[in-house]
LOTOR-960927 format. One record per atom (N, C-alpha, C, O): residue number from 1; chain; y, x, z. Coordinates in steps of 0.02 Angstrom, whole numbers, m for minus. Layout:
<pts>
PT seq mol      y      x      z
PT NUM   A      Y      X      Z
...
</pts>
This chain:
<pts>
PT seq mol      y      x      z
PT   1   A   m830    938  m1197
PT   1   A   m874    880  m1206
PT   1   A   m832    820  m1228
PT   1   A   m779    807  m1199
PT   2   A   m854    784  m1277
PT   2   A   m816    727  m1304
PT   2   A   m832    665  m1263
PT   2   A   m888    639  m1265
PT   3   A   m783    640  m1226
PT   3   A   m791    580  m1186
PT   3   A   m743    528  m1213
PT   3   A   m684    542  m1222
PT   4   A   m768    468  m1225
PT   4   A   m726    414  m1251
PT   4   A   m689    381  m1193
PT   4   A   m718    340  m1156
PT   5   A   m626    399  m1186
PT   5   A   m585    373  m1133
PT   5   A   m514    367  m1158
PT   5   A   m495    401  m1206
PT   6   A   m475    324  m1128
PT   6   A   m406    312  m1149
PT   6   A   m368    378  m1156
PT   6   A   m374    421  m1112
PT   7   A   m330    388  m1210
PT   7   A   m302    453  m1227
PT   7   A   m260    487  m1173
PT   7   A   m265    548  m1164
PT   8   A   m219    449  m1136
PT   8   A   m177    481  m1085
PT   8   A   m220    508  m1028
PT   8   A   m204    560   m999
PT   9   A   m274    474  m1012
PT   9   A   m320    499   m962
PT   9   A   m359    559   m988
PT   9   A   m374    605   m950
PT  10   A   m376    557  m1051
PT  10   A   m415    612  m1080
PT  10   A   m376    678  m1074
PT  10   A   m406    730  m1059
PT  11   A   m312    675  m1085
PT  11   A   m271    735  m1078
PT  11   A   m273    761  m1006
PT  11   A   m280    821   m995
PT  12   A   m267    716   m958
PT  12   A   m266    736   m888
PT  12   A   m334    763   m865
PT  12   A   m337    810   m825
PT  13   A   m388    733   m891
PT  13   A   m454    747   m864
PT  13   A   m497    792   m909
PT  13   A   m555    805   m893
PT  14   A   m469    815   m963
PT  14   A   m509    852  m1013
PT  14   A   m546    911   m983
PT  14   A   m604    923  m1000
PT  15   A   m513    949   m939
PT  15   A   m546   1007   m910
PT  15   A   m604    986   m865
PT  15   A   m652   1023   m857
PT  16   A   m599    926   m836
PT  16   A   m653    901   m794
PT  16   A   m716    888   m835
PT  16   A   m772    900   m812
PT  17   A   m706    864   m896
PT  17   A   m763    847   m939
PT  17   A   m802    910   m961
PT  17   A   m859    905   m984
PT  18   A   m770    968   m956
PT  18   A   m803   1030   m977
PT  18   A   m842   1064   m920
PT  18   A   m877   1113   m932
PT  19   A   m835   1038   m860
PT  19   A   m868   1070   m803
PT  19   A   m942   1054   m803
PT  19   A   m965   1004   m829
PT  20   A   m979   1100   m772
PT  20   A  m1053   1095   m774
PT  20   A  m1077   1031   m740
PT  20   A  m1124    999   m764
PT  21   A  m1047   1013   m684
PT  21   A  m1069    953   m648
PT  21   A  m1063    891   m692
PT  21   A  m1106    846   m689
PT  22   A  m1009    888   m732
PT  22   A   m999    829   m773
PT  22   A  m1049    826   m830
PT  22   A  m1074    773   m848
PT  23   A  m1065    884   m859
PT  23   A  m1116    886   m911
PT  23   A  m1184    864   m883
PT  23   A  m1221    828   m917
PT  24   A  m1199    885   m823
PT  24   A  m1261    864   m790
PT  24   A  m1260    789   m776
PT  24   A  m1311    755   m783
PT  25   A  m1202    764   m756
PT  25   A  m1195    692   m743
PT  25   A  m1207    652   m806
PT  25   A  m1242    601   m804
PT  26   A  m1178    673   m861
PT  26   A  m1187    638   m925
PT  26   A  m1261    636   m944
PT  26   A  m1286    584   m967
PT  27   A  m1296    691   m936
PT  27   A  m1367    693   m952
PT  27   A  m1406    644   m908
PT  27   A  m1450    609   m932
PT  28   A  m1390    643   m844
PT  28   A  m1423    597   m798
PT  28   A  m1411    524   m817
PT  28   A  m1457    484   m820
PT  29   A  m1347    507   m830
PT  29   A  m1330    438   m846
PT  29   A  m1363    415   m912
PT  29   A  m1389    360   m916
PT  30   A  m1361    458   m962
PT  30   A  m1394    441  m1025
PT  30   A  m1468    427  m1015
PT  30   A  m1495    379  m1043
PT  31   A  m1501    468   m975
PT  31   A  m1572    459   m961
PT  31   A  m1585    394   m924
PT  31   A  m1633    358   m938
PT  32   A  m1541    377   m878
PT  32   A  m1548    315   m840
PT  32   A  m1542    254   m885
PT  32   A  m1580    206   m878
PT  33   A  m1494    255   m931
PT  33   A  m1485    198   m977
PT  33   A  m1545    190  m1023
PT  33   A  m1562    135  m1043
PT  34   A  m1578    245  m1038
PT  34   A  m1637    242  m1081
PT  34   A  m1698    215  m1045
PT  34   A  m1742    184  m1075
PT  35   A  m1702    227   m980
PT  35   A  m1763    211   m942
PT  35   A  m1757    149   m898
PT  35   A  m1808    120   m878
PT  36   A  m1696    128   m881
PT  36   A  m1687     74   m832
PT  36   A  m1631     28   m855
PT  36   A  m1595     42   m903
PT  37   A  m1625    m28   m820
PT  37   A  m1567    m72   m831
PT  37   A  m1511    m46   m786
PT  37   A  m1516    m45   m725
PT  38   A  m1457    m26   m819
PT  38   A  m1400      5   m784
PT  38   A  m1338    m39   m793
PT  38   A  m1327    m67   m847
PT  39   A  m1298    m43   m741
PT  39   A  m1234    m80   m744
PT  39   A  m1177    m31   m730
PT  39   A  m1186     17   m693
PT  40   A  m1118    m44   m759
PT  40   A  m1104    m94   m811
PT  40   A  m1132    m72   m878
PT  40   A  m1160    m18   m883
PT  41   A  m1126   m113   m931
PT  41   A  m1145    m90   m998
PT  41   A  m1108    m25  m1014
PT  41   A  m1052    m15   m992
PT  42   A  m1140     18  m1053
PT  42   A  m1112     83  m1068
PT  42   A  m1041     82  m1094
PT  42   A  m1001    126  m1077
PT  43   A  m1025     32  m1133
PT  43   A   m957     28  m1162
PT  43   A   m904     11  m1110
PT  43   A   m844     16  m1125
PT  44   A   m925     m9  m1050
PT  44   A   m877    m30   m998
PT  44   A   m870     21   m941
PT  44   A   m832      9   m893
PT  45   A   m905     76   m945
PT  45   A   m905    125   m889
PT  45   A   m833    146   m871
PT  45   A   m816    151   m812
PT  46   A   m792    159   m922
PT  46   A   m724    184   m910
PT  46   A   m671    130   m918
PT  46   A   m613    145   m935
PT  47   A   m690     67   m907
PT  47   A   m642     12   m915
PT  47   A   m580     19   m871
PT  47   A   m525      1   m891
PT  48   A   m589     46   m810
PT  48   A   m532     54   m765
PT  48   A   m477     96   m798
PT  48   A   m418     82   m789
PT  49   A   m498    146   m837
PT  49   A   m451    190   m871
PT  49   A   m427    158   m937
PT  49   A   m369    166   m956
PT  50   A   m471    123   m971
PT  50   A   m453     92  m1034
PT  50   A   m397     41  m1026
PT  50   A   m350     39  m1065
PT  51   A   m403     m1   m974
PT  51   A   m355    m54   m964
PT  51   A   m290    m31   m931
PT  51   A   m239    m64   m936
PT  52   A   m293     26   m898
PT  52   A   m237     50   m858
PT  52   A   m221    122   m876
PT  52   A   m241    168   m840
PT  53   A   m185    134   m931
PT  53   A   m168    202   m951
PT  53   A   m132    240   m896
PT  53   A    m98    211   m854
PT  54   A   m139    305   m897
PT  54   A   m110    348   m845
PT  54   A    m35    336   m836
PT  54   A    m11    330   m780
PT  55   A      0    334   m891
PT  55   A     73    328   m887
PT  55   A     97    260   m863
PT  55   A    156    250   m849
PT  56   A     50    212   m859
PT  56   A     68    145   m835
PT  56   A     42    131   m765
PT  56   A     56     78   m736
PT  57   A      4    178   m737
PT  57   A    m26    169   m671
PT  57   A     26    169   m616
PT  57   A     66    216   m610
PT  58   A     25    116   m575
PT  58   A     72    109   m519
PT  58   A     35    102   m453
PT  58   A     61    122   m400
PT  59   A    m25     73   m456
PT  59   A    m63     57   m396
PT  59   A   m135     81   m407
PT  59   A   m161     75   m463
PT  60   A   m167    106   m355
PT  60   A   m237    127   m359
PT  60   A   m276     93   m303
PT  60   A   m259    101   m244
PT  61   A   m327     55   m320
PT  61   A   m373     26   m271
PT  61   A   m440     61   m278
PT  61   A   m467     65   m333
PT  62   A   m467     87   m223
PT  62   A   m528    126   m225
PT  62   A   m587     85   m198
PT  62   A   m585     62   m141
PT  63   A   m638     77   m239
PT  63   A   m699     46   m218
PT  63   A   m754     98   m211
PT  63   A   m741    158   m211
PT  64   A   m817     74   m206
PT  64   A   m872    121   m195
PT  64   A   m921    119   m253
PT  64   A   m918    162   m297
PT  65   A   m967     71   m254
PT  65   A  m1018     65   m306
PT  65   A  m1002      6   m351
PT  65   A   m972    m42   m327
PT  66   A  m1022      7   m414
PT  66   A  m1020    m54   m454
PT  66   A  m1068   m106   m425
PT  66   A  m1116    m88   m390
PT  67   A  m1055   m169   m438
PT  67   A  m1102   m221   m419
PT  67   A  m1168   m209   m456
PT  67   A  m1168   m185   m513
PT  68   A  m1224   m225   m425
PT  68   A  m1289   m209   m454
PT  68   A  m1329   m270   m476
PT  68   A  m1388   m265   m492
PT  69   A  m1296   m329   m478
PT  69   A  m1329   m389   m501
PT  69   A  m1314   m403   m574
PT  69   A  m1267   m375   m602
PT  70   A  m1355   m445   m607
PT  70   A  m1347   m459   m679
PT  70   A  m1278   m485   m696
PT  70   A  m1254   m534   m666
PT  71   A  m1245   m453   m744
PT  71   A  m1182   m477   m770
PT  71   A  m1122   m468   m725
PT  71   A  m1067   m490   m743
PT  72   A  m1130   m436   m668
PT  72   A  m1074   m430   m621
PT  72   A  m1026   m373   m638
PT  72   A   m967   m385   m649
PT  73   A  m1052   m312   m641
PT  73   A  m1008   m254   m649
PT  73   A   m974   m253   m717
PT  73   A  m1006   m266   m769
PT  74   A   m910   m239   m717
PT  74   A   m872   m236   m780
PT  74   A   m828   m174   m784
PT  74   A   m781   m172   m824
PT  75   A   m841   m124   m741
PT  75   A   m803    m62   m744
PT  75   A   m740    m62   m702
PT  75   A   m704    m12   m702
PT  76   A   m726   m117   m667
PT  76   A   m667   m122   m624
PT  76   A   m691   m138   m554
PT  76   A   m729   m185   m544
PT  77   A   m669    m99   m505
PT  77   A   m693   m111   m437
PT  77   A   m674   m180   m412
PT  77   A   m619   m204   m425
PT  78   A   m719   m211   m376
PT  78   A   m714   m278   m347
PT  78   A   m713   m335   m398
PT  78   A   m717   m393   m378
PT  79   A   m708   m320   m461
PT  79   A   m700   m370   m514
PT  79   A   m768   m390   m543
PT  79   A   m814   m349   m547
PT  80   A   m773   m454   m564
PT  80   A   m831   m476   m603
PT  80   A   m806   m512   m666
PT  80   A   m749   m535   m668
PT  81   A   m848   m516   m716
PT  81   A   m829   m550   m778
PT  81   A   m819   m625   m766
PT  81   A   m847   m653   m720
PT  82   A   m779   m655   m809
PT  82   A   m770   m727   m806
PT  82   A   m838   m762   m813
PT  82   A   m880   m741   m853
PT  83   A   m848   m814   m774
PT  83   A   m911   m851   m777
PT  83   A   m963   m826   m729
PT  83   A  m1015   m859   m720
PT  84   A   m950   m769   m696
PT  84   A   m997   m741   m647
PT  84   A   m973   m761   m577
PT  84   A   m913   m757   m562
PT  85   A  m1020   m782   m536
PT  85   A  m1002   m803   m467
PT  85   A   m968   m746   m430
PT  85   A   m990   m688   m434
PT  86   A   m915   m762   m394
PT  86   A   m877   m711   m358
PT  86   A   m917   m685   m298
PT  86   A   m941   m725   m258
PT  87   A   m924   m619   m291
PT  87   A   m955   m591   m231
PT  87   A   m912   m604   m169
PT  87   A   m851   m615   m176
PT  88   A   m941   m603   m110
PT  88   A   m904   m619    m48
PT  88   A   m842   m576    m37
PT  88   A   m791   m602    m15
PT  89   A   m846   m511    m52
PT  89   A   m787   m468    m41
PT  89   A   m728   m490    m84
PT  89   A   m671   m490    m62
PT  90   A   m743   m510   m146
PT  90   A   m690   m532   m191
PT  90   A   m661   m598   m168
PT  90   A   m600   m609   m173
PT  91   A   m703   m643   m143
PT  91   A   m679   m706   m115
PT  91   A   m630   m692    m58
PT  91   A   m577   m723    m53
PT  92   A   m647   m644    m16
PT  92   A   m603   m627     40
PT  92   A   m537   m595     17
PT  92   A   m485   m607     47
PT  93   A   m541   m556    m37
PT  93   A   m479   m528    m66
PT  93   A   m433   m584    m88
PT  93   A   m373   m582    m75
PT  94   A   m461   m634   m121
PT  94   A   m420   m690   m144
PT  94   A   m395   m733    m85
PT  94   A   m340   m761    m89
PT  95   A   m434   m737    m32
PT  95   A   m411   m773     28
PT  95   A   m350   m738     58
PT  95   A   m301   m771     77
PT  96   A   m353   m671     62
PT  96   A   m296   m634     89
PT  96   A   m236   m639     43
PT  96   A   m179   m643     66
PT  97   A   m248   m640    m23
PT  97   A   m193   m648    m71
PT  97   A   m158   m716    m61
PT  97   A    m97   m720    m65
PT  98   A   m198   m768    m49
PT  98   A   m170   m834    m37
PT  98   A   m127   m834     26
PT  98   A    m72   m861     27
PT  99   A   m153   m802     79
PT  99   A   m117   m800    142
PT  99   A    m55   m757    137
PT  99   A     m4   m771    168
PT 100   A    m59   m703     98
PT 100   A     m5   m654     92
PT 100   A     51   m679     47
PT 100   A    110   m679     66
PT 101   A     33   m702    m13
PT 101   A     84   m719    m63
PT 101   A     80   m792    m87
PT 101   A    119   m813   m129
PT 102   A     33   m830    m60
PT 102   A     27   m901    m79
PT 102   A     m4   m912   m147
PT 102   A      3   m966   m176
PT 103   A    m39   m861   m173
PT 103   A    m71   m867   m239
PT 103   A   m137   m903   m231
PT 103   A   m180   m883   m192
PT 104   A   m146   m958   m268
PT 104   A   m207   m997   m263
PT 104   A   m268   m959   m288
PT 104   A   m262   m915   m330
PT 105   A   m326   m978   m262
PT 105   A   m389   m949   m284
PT 105   A   m396   m959   m359
PT 105   A   m393  m1015   m383
PT 106   A   m406   m905   m398
PT 106   A   m412   m911   m470
PT 106   A   m479   m942   m490
PT 106   A   m525   m946   m449
PT 107   A   m486   m964   m553
PT 107   A   m548   m996   m575
PT 107   A   m604   m947   m589
PT 107   A   m661   m968   m601
PT 108   A   m590   m883   m589
PT 108   A   m640   m832   m603
PT 108   A   m624   m768   m565
PT 108   A   m571   m763   m534
PT 109   A   m671   m720   m567
PT 109   A   m663   m659   m528
PT 109   A   m644   m598   m567
PT 109   A   m649   m542   m542
PT 110   A   m621   m606   m629
PT 110   A   m600   m548   m668
PT 110   A   m532   m524   m646
PT 110   A   m484   m563   m641
PT 111   A   m527   m459   m632
PT 111   A   m463   m429   m612
PT 111   A   m432   m390   m669
PT 111   A   m389   m347   m658
PT 112   A   m453   m405   m729
PT 112   A   m427   m371   m788
PT 112   A   m351   m377   m792
PT 112   A   m317   m331   m813
PT 113   A   m325   m435   m773
PT 113   A   m253   m446   m777
PT 113   A   m215   m400   m729
PT 113   A   m159   m380   m743
PT 114   A   m245   m383   m672
PT 114   A   m214   m335   m626
PT 114   A   m213   m266   m660
PT 114   A   m163   m231   m660
PT 115   A   m271   m248   m687
PT 115   A   m279   m182   m718
PT 115   A   m227   m170   m773
PT 115   A   m199   m116   m778
PT 116   A   m216   m221   m813
PT 116   A   m170   m214   m870
PT 116   A    m97   m213   m848
PT 116   A    m53   m201   m889
PT 117   A    m84   m225   m784
PT 117   A    m16   m220   m758
PT 117   A     m4   m153   m722
PT 117   A     50   m141   m695
PT 118   A    m55   m109   m722
PT 118   A    m45    m44   m692
PT 118   A    m83    m33   m627
PT 118   A    m66     12   m588
PT 119   A   m134    m74   m615
PT 119   A   m176    m66   m555
PT 119   A   m241    m32   m576
PT 119   A   m282    m63   m610
PT 120   A   m250     30   m556
PT 120   A   m312     66   m572
PT 120   A   m366     45   m522
PT 120   A   m361     60   m463
PT 121   A   m416     10   m546
PT 121   A   m470    m17   m504
PT 121   A   m529     30   m508
PT 121   A   m575     21   m548
PT 122   A   m528     81   m466
PT 122   A   m572    139   m473
PT 122   A   m629    138   m422
PT 122   A   m618    145   m362
PT 123   A   m690    131   m447
PT 123   A   m748    141   m404
PT 123   A   m761    216   m396
PT 123   A   m746    255   m441
PT 124   A   m790    235   m340
PT 124   A   m808    305   m329
PT 124   A   m866    326   m375
PT 124   A   m868    382   m399
PT 125   A   m912    279   m386
PT 125   A   m970    289   m429
PT 125   A   m964    239   m486
PT 125   A   m954    180   m473
PT 126   A   m971    260   m548
PT 126   A   m955    216   m604
PT 126   A  m1015    182   m635
PT 126   A  m1007    140   m679
PT 127   A  m1075    199   m612
PT 127   A  m1136    166   m638
PT 127   A  m1184    155   m580
PT 127   A  m1179    186   m527
PT 128   A  m1233    110   m592
PT 128   A  m1283     95   m541
PT 128   A  m1345     65   m575
PT 128   A  m1339     30   m625
PT 129   A  m1404     78   m547
PT 129   A  m1465     48   m572
PT 129   A  m1470    m24   m546
PT 129   A  m1453    m38   m488
PT 130   A  m1493    m70   m588
PT 130   A  m1498   m140   m570
PT 130   A  m1537   m149   m504
PT 130   A  m1590   m119   m494
PT 131   A  m1508   m190   m460
PT 131   A  m1540   m208   m396
PT 131   A  m1552   m149   m350
PT 131   A  m1592   m154   m303
PT 132   A  m1519    m93   m363
PT 132   A  m1531    m32   m323
PT 132   A  m1464     m2   m303
PT 132   A  m1443     48   m333
PT 133   A  m1430    m30   m253
PT 133   A  m1365     m4   m233
PT 133   A  m1369     69   m212
PT 133   A  m1416     90   m178
PT 134   A  m1320    107   m232
PT 134   A  m1317    178   m214
PT 134   A  m1360    224   m256
PT 134   A  m1363    284   m243
PT 135   A  m1393    196   m306
PT 135   A  m1442    235   m345
PT 135   A  m1410    290   m386
PT 135   A  m1444    338   m405
PT 136   A  m1345    286   m402
PT 136   A  m1312    338   m440
PT 136   A  m1261    377   m398
PT 136   A  m1217    411   m425
PT 137   A  m1268    372   m333
PT 137   A  m1226    413   m289
PT 137   A  m1252    484   m288
PT 137   A  m1312    497   m298
PT 138   A  m1206    531   m274
PT 138   A  m1223    602   m267
PT 138   A  m1253    632   m331
PT 138   A  m1295    677   m328
PT 139   A  m1231    606   m389
PT 139   A  m1253    633   m453
PT 139   A  m1195    665   m491
PT 139   A  m1205    695   m544
PT 140   A  m1135    660   m463
PT 140   A  m1077    690   m496
PT 140   A  m1018    643   m503
PT 140   A   m961    665   m512
PT 141   A  m1031    577   m500
PT 141   A   m975    531   m508
PT 141   A   m922    541   m454
PT 141   A   m862    539   m469
PT 142   A   m943    551   m392
PT 142   A   m895    559   m338
PT 142   A   m850    619   m348
PT 142   A   m790    617   m333
PT 143   A   m878    673   m374
PT 143   A   m838    733   m388
PT 143   A   m786    717   m442
PT 143   A   m729    740   m439
PT 144   A   m807    679   m492
PT 144   A   m761    660   m545
PT 144   A   m705    616   m519
PT 144   A   m646    628   m534
PT 145   A   m722    564   m481
PT 145   A   m670    519   m457
PT 145   A   m626    551   m403
PT 145   A   m568    533   m395
PT 146   A   m654    599   m365
PT 146   A   m612    639   m320
PT 146   A   m559    677   m360
PT 146   A   m501    681   m339
PT 147   A   m580    704   m417
PT 147   A   m533    741   m459
PT 147   A   m478    695   m486
PT 147   A   m420    714   m491
PT 148   A   m497    633   m504
PT 148   A   m447    584   m528
PT 148   A   m395    572   m474
PT 148   A   m335    575   m488
PT 149   A   m418    560   m413
PT 149   A   m372    546   m357
PT 149   A   m328    606   m343
PT 149   A   m268    599   m332
PT 150   A   m358    666   m343
PT 150   A   m320    727   m329
PT 150   A   m266    738   m382
PT 150   A   m210    755   m365
PT 151   A   m284    728   m445
PT 151   A   m235    738   m499
PT 151   A   m180    686   m496
PT 151   A   m122    702   m508
PT 152   A   m197    624   m481
PT 152   A   m146    573   m474
PT 152   A    m98    591   m417
PT 152   A    m37    584   m424
PT 153   A   m126    614   m362
PT 153   A    m84    631   m305
PT 153   A    m37    689   m320
PT 153   A     21    688   m302
PT 154   A    m63    741   m354
PT 154   A    m23    801   m365
PT 154   A     25    795   m424
PT 154   A     79    825   m423
PT 155   A      7    756   m475
PT 155   A     46    756   m537
PT 155   A     89    694   m546
PT 155   A    130    691   m592
PT 156   A     80    644   m503
PT 156   A    122    584   m507
PT 156   A    161    577   m442
PT 156   A    147    611   m393
PT 157   A    210    531   m443
PT 157   A    248    516   m382
PT 157   A    256    440   m376
PT 157   A    257    405   m426
PT 158   A    262    417   m315
PT 158   A    278    347   m302
PT 158   A    222    298   m318
PT 158   A    236    240   m335
PT 159   A    160    319   m314
PT 159   A    104    273   m323
PT 159   A     87    239   m257
PT 159   A    101    265   m203
PT 160   A     56    180   m263
PT 160   A     29    145   m204
PT 160   A    m47    153   m206
PT 160   A    m79    135   m255
PT 161   A    m75    180   m152
PT 161   A   m148    185   m146
PT 161   A   m171    134    m93
PT 161   A   m148    136    m36
PT 162   A   m216     90   m112
PT 162   A   m243     40    m67
PT 162   A   m314     59    m49
PT 162   A   m358     61    m91
PT 163   A   m324     75     15
PT 163   A   m388    101     39
PT 163   A   m418     52     88
PT 163   A   m397     47    146
PT 164   A   m469     15     66
PT 164   A   m502    m35    107
PT 164   A   m568     m7    134
PT 164   A   m615      5     96
PT 165   A   m571      3    199
PT 165   A   m632     26    231
PT 165   A   m635    101    237
PT 165   A   m597    138    206
PT 166   A   m682    124    280
PT 166   A   m687    195    298
PT 166   A   m703    239    238
PT 166   A   m678    294    232
PT 167   A   m746    214    193
PT 167   A   m765    255    136
PT 167   A   m705    271     92
PT 167   A   m693    328     75
PT 168   A   m666    220     75
PT 168   A   m607    230     33
PT 168   A   m556    274     68
PT 168   A   m523    315     37
PT 169   A   m549    265    134
PT 169   A   m500    303    171
PT 169   A   m519    377    173
PT 169   A   m476    421    169
PT 170   A   m583    391    180
PT 170   A   m605    461    178
PT 170   A   m594    491    109
PT 170   A   m572    548    102
PT 171   A   m608    452     57
PT 171   A   m599    476    m11
PT 171   A   m525    487    m26
PT 171   A   m507    530    m66
PT 172   A   m482    448      5
PT 172   A   m411    454     m6
PT 172   A   m376    504     39
PT 172   A   m314    507     39
PT 173   A   m414    542     77
PT 173   A   m384    589    124
PT 173   A   m345    644     90
PT 173   A   m304    678    122
PT 174   A   m356    655     24
PT 174   A   m321    707    m13
PT 174   A   m252    685    m37
PT 174   A   m214    725    m64
PT 175   A   m236    621    m29
PT 175   A   m173    595    m56
PT 175   A   m114    623    m17
PT 175   A   m114    624     44
PT 176   A    m64    645    m53
PT 176   A     m3    672    m24
PT 176   A     42    613     m3
PT 176   A     74    582    m45
PT 177   A     43    598     62
PT 177   A     80    540     86
PT 177   A    156    550     85
PT 177   A    194    503     97
PT 178   A    178    611     72
PT 178   A    250    622     65
PT 178   A    275    600     m4
PT 178   A    335    592    m14
PT 179   A    228    591    m51
PT 179   A    246    572   m119
PT 179   A    224    501   m137
PT 179   A    250    471   m184
PT 180   A    176    474    m98
PT 180   A    146    411   m116
PT 180   A    142    366    m54
PT 180   A    146    389      2
PT 181   A    133    301    m66
PT 181   A    127    251    m13
PT 181   A     53    232     m6
PT 181   A     23    208    m54
PT 182   A     25    242     53
PT 182   A    m45    227     65
PT 182   A    m51    167    111
PT 182   A    m22    166    166
PT 183   A    m88    117     89
PT 183   A   m102     57    129
PT 183   A   m175     58    149
PT 183   A   m219     62    106
PT 184   A   m189     55    215
PT 184   A   m257     59    240
PT 184   A   m273     m2    282
PT 184   A   m231    m27    319
PT 185   A   m335    m25    277
PT 185   A   m358    m79    321
PT 185   A   m434    m80    320
PT 185   A   m465    m38    288
PT 186   A   m463   m127    357
PT 186   A   m535   m138    354
PT 186   A   m554   m161    283
PT 186   A   m512   m180    243
PT 187   A   m619   m157    269
PT 187   A   m646   m177    204
PT 187   A   m648   m254    200
PT 187   A   m656   m287    252
PT 188   A   m641   m282    140
PT 188   A   m643   m355    133
PT 188   A   m712   m386    136
PT 188   A   m718   m447    128
PT 189   A   m764   m348    148
PT 189   A   m831   m376    152
PT 189   A   m836   m424    211
PT 189   A   m797   m418    259
PT 190   A   m882   m472    209
PT 190   A   m889   m520    265
PT 190   A   m904   m486    331
PT 190   A   m890   m514    384
PT 191   A   m931   m425    330
PT 191   A   m948   m389    391
PT 191   A   m886   m359    425
PT 191   A   m888   m344    484
PT 192   A   m833   m350    386
PT 192   A   m775   m312    413
PT 192   A   m709   m348    406
PT 192   A   m660   m328    438
PT 193   A   m705   m399    364
PT 193   A   m640   m428    346
PT 193   A   m601   m452    406
PT 193   A   m539   m449    407
PT 194   A   m636   m477    458
PT 194   A   m601   m503    517
PT 194   A   m581   m447    565
PT 194   A   m552   m461    618
PT 195   A   m595   m385    547
PT 195   A   m578   m328    590
PT 195   A   m515   m292    568
PT 195   A   m503   m235    586
PT 196   A   m474   m327    528
PT 196   A   m411   m297    508
PT 196   A   m392   m305    435
PT 196   A   m336   m289    415
PT 197   A   m440   m330    394
PT 197   A   m421   m343    324
PT 197   A   m379   m406    319
PT 197   A   m324   m405    290
PT 198   A   m404   m461    348
PT 198   A   m364   m523    348
PT 198   A   m301   m512    388
PT 198   A   m302   m489    445
PT 199   A   m245   m529    357
PT 199   A   m180   m520    388
PT 199   A   m146   m453    374
PT 199   A    m92   m440    400
PT 200   A   m179   m411    334
PT 200   A   m151   m344    321
PT 200   A    m97   m345    268
PT 200   A    m58   m297    262
PT 201   A    m93   m398    228
PT 201   A    m40   m409    179
PT 201   A    m31   m351    129
PT 201   A     26   m328    120
PT 202   A    m83   m327     99
PT 202   A    m76   m270     53
PT 202   A    m37   m286    m11
PT 202   A     m6   m243    m40
PT 203   A    m40   m349    m31
PT 203   A    m10   m367    m95
PT 203   A     67   m371    m90
PT 203   A    102   m346   m134
PT 204   A     92   m401    m36
PT 204   A    165   m403    m27
PT 204   A    192   m334    m10
PT 204   A    247   m317    m32
PT 205   A    154   m295     28
PT 205   A    176   m227     44
PT 205   A    182   m184    m19
PT 205   A    229   m145    m28
PT 206   A    133   m192    m64
PT 206   A    134   m155   m127
PT 206   A    196   m174   m167
PT 206   A    232   m130   m191
PT 207   A    207   m238   m175
PT 207   A    263   m260   m216
PT 207   A    331   m241   m186
PT 207   A    378   m226   m223
PT 208   A    335   m242   m120
PT 208   A    397   m221    m87
PT 208   A    412   m148   m103
PT 208   A    469   m130   m117
PT 209   A    360   m106   m100
PT 209   A    369    m35   m114
PT 209   A    388    m24   m188
PT 209   A    434     14   m203
PT 210   A    354    m59   m233
PT 210   A    369    m52   m304
PT 210   A    441    m74   m318
PT 210   A    477    m41   m355
PT 211   A    461   m128   m287
PT 211   A    529   m155   m298
PT 211   A    581   m105   m273
PT 211   A    631    m93   m307
PT 212   A    569    m76   m215
PT 212   A    616    m28   m186
PT 212   A    623     34   m230
PT 212   A    675     67   m231
PT 213   A    569     50   m267
PT 213   A    569    109   m310
PT 213   A    584     93   m383
PT 213   A    571    134   m427
PT 214   A    612     34   m395
PT 214   A    635     16   m461
PT 214   A    581      2   m512
PT 214   A    593      8   m572
PT 215   A    521    m16   m489
PT 215   A    465    m30   m534
PT 215   A    451   m105   m536
PT 215   A    466   m141   m488
PT 216   A    423   m128   m590
PT 216   A    403   m198   m595
PT 216   A    347   m212   m544
PT 216   A    302   m171   m536
PT 217   A    352   m268   m511
PT 217   A    301   m287   m462
PT 217   A    239   m311   m499
PT 217   A    241   m326   m559
PT 218   A    183   m316   m463
PT 218   A    121   m340   m491
PT 218   A    117   m416   m483
PT 218   A    130   m442   m429
PT 219   A    101   m450   m537
PT 219   A     89   m522   m534
PT 219   A     16   m533   m513
PT 219   A    m28   m542   m555
PT 220   A      5   m531   m448
PT 220   A    m63   m537   m421
PT 220   A    m90   m607   m436
PT 220   A   m147   m622   m417
</pts>
C-alpha cells in the first residue's frame, strides 16, 4: 500500500502498511474524512514522521489522542498550531520547562521546533472526529504506533522515551530499557500534573543523557 510518509520511516514501516489491519484502518479513515470533520487535516496526519526523520530521532514523547477542537491538532502530540490557544496540558509542559531549564513561556504552542531537532512527538491515535475524543481509538492506529515503538526499541540504541501518564507508560512497556533511557512521570494534564509531573525535570534529564552519549542536546 502506498503511504505518503518520510522516506526513512517508509523503509522501516513498509511491511506494516501491507498488513490487513492497516488497510482496514486506511479505509475507515478515508470514510471518516468524507463524512465528518476530522482532525488533523489529512496532509498533517504523519507530521510527526515528516518533521523528525528516523535517522535523526533522538527522543520520543508518547501522547494519546489528537486534540479534537477546531484548528488545534497538527500531527504532533501536545502541540498546537501558532495562533491557537494553548491547551492546559501544554501550558503545564511549558511551566515545567521553565522550572527545569529556565526557558520562558513561548508565544505559541507549536512544538515543530522540537520535532525538527529529533523529538518524535507521537500520538497513539493519529486522527479524531471533531468534538468527539476517542472516536478513532481501537480502529488500528494503536497497533500501528505500537509497531513504531517496538521497531524503534529493537532497531535503534540510545533513545530517550518520555512517558507521561499511565497510558503512555503502558504503551511503552515494550521498550528495551537496557538499550534506551525511559523517563516516566504523571501526565501534565491539570488533573494529574501535581501528582508527580511538576518537578520531574524531564527536559534536563533528557539533555544530560544525550550529552553523555555524545549527541547534540535539544534546544527546548
